[in-house]
Rosetta silent file (secondary structure, phi, psi, omega in degrees, C-alpha in Angstrom):
SEQUENCE: MELVLEPNSFPPAKVYQQALFEAGIPLTAFHVDNVDEEYKRLINLGASFTIPPTEMGTTKIAVFSDTCGNNIQIFQML
SCORE:     score description
SCORE:     0.000 S_00000001
   1 L     0.000  144.814  176.921    1.741   17.687   78.127 S_00000001
   2 L  -128.107  135.542  178.579    0.112   14.766   76.342 S_00000001
   3 L  -111.941  124.363  179.439   -3.271   14.814   74.689 S_00000001
   4 L  -110.010  123.051  179.941   -5.022   11.479   74.244 S_00000001
   5 L  -106.753  146.884  177.814   -7.814   11.412   71.665 S_00000001
   6 L   -65.210  145.471  174.771  -10.415    8.714   71.306 S_00000001
   7 L   -57.311  147.136 -178.074  -10.019    6.364   68.370 S_00000001
   8 L   -91.692   41.869  178.312  -12.042    7.450   65.380 S_00000001
   9 L   -77.434  -14.737  176.599  -13.834    4.115   65.015 S_00000001
  10 L   -81.393  110.483 -170.705  -17.180    5.874   65.547 S_00000001
  11 H   -49.389  -43.632  177.171  -18.126    6.753   61.916 S_00000001
  12 H   -62.654  -35.505  178.429  -19.553   10.245   62.584 S_00000001
  13 H   -66.041  -38.547  177.908  -16.457   11.167   64.550 S_00000001
  14 H   -63.772  -42.577  179.056  -14.214   10.009   61.695 S_00000001
  15 H   -62.944  -45.396  178.959  -16.141   12.124   59.179 S_00000001
  16 H   -60.357  -48.822 -178.987  -15.920   15.165   61.487 S_00000001
  17 H   -60.555  -44.998  179.700  -12.165   14.672   62.053 S_00000001
  18 H   -64.386  -40.895  179.196  -11.467   14.306   58.338 S_00000001
  19 H   -62.991  -42.666  177.785  -13.523   17.382   57.473 S_00000001
  20 H   -62.342  -48.056 -175.154  -11.653   19.524   60.036 S_00000001
  21 H   -62.367  -47.356 -178.729   -8.273   18.260   58.843 S_00000001
  22 H   -64.609  -29.716  177.508   -9.029   18.782   55.143 S_00000001
  23 H   -82.387   -6.279 -179.382  -10.291   22.319   55.853 S_00000001
  24 L    76.069   20.176 -178.428   -7.085   23.076   57.794 S_00000001
  25 L   -91.221  126.698  178.083   -9.017   23.768   60.991 S_00000001
  26 L   -66.310  141.967  177.385   -7.159   22.874   64.188 S_00000001
  27 L   -71.153  -37.286 -179.411   -8.777   20.283   66.424 S_00000001
  28 E  -152.709  168.843  178.791   -7.371   22.084   69.481 S_00000001
  29 E  -137.800  145.494  179.762   -5.024   24.890   70.412 S_00000001
  30 E  -124.860  129.922  174.644   -2.381   25.289   73.091 S_00000001
  31 E   -75.215  132.624  177.232   -1.079   28.539   74.550 S_00000001
  32 L  -128.141  159.336  178.581    2.724   28.725   74.614 S_00000001
  33 L   -72.175  -35.106 -175.989    5.066   31.426   75.864 S_00000001
  34 L  -146.416  106.563 -176.961    6.985   31.677   72.593 S_00000001
  35 H   -63.026  -40.440 -177.828    5.641   30.282   69.295 S_00000001
  36 H   -62.863  -41.882  178.773    8.977   30.668   67.495 S_00000001
  37 H   -66.546  -44.177  179.446   10.852   28.633   70.116 S_00000001
  38 H   -63.949  -38.562  177.677    8.162   25.928   70.182 S_00000001
  39 H   -58.975  -49.069 -179.605    8.117   25.842   66.379 S_00000001
  40 H   -64.009  -41.836  178.417   11.884   25.234   66.273 S_00000001
  41 H   -60.495  -46.826 -177.214   11.683   22.628   69.042 S_00000001
  42 H   -71.668  -34.690  174.080    8.875   20.734   67.333 S_00000001
  43 H   -60.044  -44.559  179.362   10.527   20.924   63.896 S_00000001
  44 H   -63.484  -23.493  177.052   13.645   19.389   65.452 S_00000001
  45 L   -90.638    0.661  175.875   11.433   16.579   66.790 S_00000001
  46 L    99.740    9.798  178.962   10.049   15.905   63.290 S_00000001
  47 L   -67.548  148.465  179.651    6.784   17.831   63.366 S_00000001
  48 E  -112.436  111.158 -177.070    5.273   18.862   60.042 S_00000001
  49 E   -91.916  136.423  173.968    3.815   22.378   60.099 S_00000001
  50 E   -95.032  -24.670  173.781    1.084   23.500   57.727 S_00000001
  51 E  -131.895  116.696  177.226    1.282   27.099   58.953 S_00000001
  52 E   -71.383  173.768  178.058    4.640   28.438   60.173 S_00000001
  53 E   -51.667  123.193 -174.262    4.735   31.105   62.924 S_00000001
  54 E  -140.020  128.306  176.139    2.390   33.840   61.695 S_00000001
  55 E   -79.407  135.736  178.165    1.198   37.019   63.400 S_00000001
  56 E  -137.064   93.519 -179.416   -2.549   37.535   63.395 S_00000001
  57 L    65.741 -118.754 -176.803   -3.493   40.732   65.147 S_00000001
  58 L   -96.154   12.482  178.415   -2.561   40.400   68.816 S_00000001
  59 E  -130.592  161.363  169.032   -1.544   36.735   68.552 S_00000001
  60 E  -122.889  134.872 -178.357    1.051   34.622   66.806 S_00000001
  61 E  -127.994  164.438  167.716    0.047   31.139   65.725 S_00000001
  62 E  -150.992  148.174 -177.366    1.525   28.050   64.079 S_00000001
  63 E  -130.154  132.763  174.689   -0.313   24.877   63.046 S_00000001
  64 E  -128.727  159.768  176.427    1.095   21.368   62.688 S_00000001
  65 E   -98.294  135.539  177.524   -0.399   18.026   61.894 S_00000001
  66 L   -82.308 -171.580 -176.907   -0.142   15.282   64.461 S_00000001
  67 L   -92.024   10.843 -175.495    0.331   11.637   63.573 S_00000001
  68 L  -122.602   13.273  177.999   -3.428   10.881   63.899 S_00000001
  69 L    86.598   26.666  178.478   -4.984   13.113   61.234 S_00000001
  70 L  -122.582  148.489  167.685   -5.495   16.249   63.312 S_00000001
  71 E   -93.266  131.646  179.165   -4.287   19.854   63.020 S_00000001
  72 E  -120.607  129.789 -179.115   -2.948   21.266   66.264 S_00000001
  73 E  -103.162  138.403  166.829   -2.445   24.971   66.799 S_00000001
  74 E  -113.526  146.627 -178.071    0.007   26.659   69.139 S_00000001
  75 E  -148.947  156.054  173.792   -0.429   30.334   69.908 S_00000001
  76 E  -137.692  149.490  175.611    0.934   33.157   71.996 S_00000001
  77 E   -86.110  134.719 -178.025   -0.469   36.544   72.906 S_00000001
  78 L   -94.137    0.000    0.000    1.677   39.403   71.684 S_00000001
């Protein structure tokens, strides 16, 4: 899957994006079957995670930063 985001040349959008990133809030989240496997796969592809696989109640999440200044979350239901 590929996600295409609009350029942040619109000043309010850039401020919003930076505020989310600096607060560590993911821009979006994707459901995966196995967070641990996706984490390993993405690490091997050079992804930089800010939150490694972590259980939170009935879910497991991990958060990485993309190359455009966004935090992206992957999650699975346990």
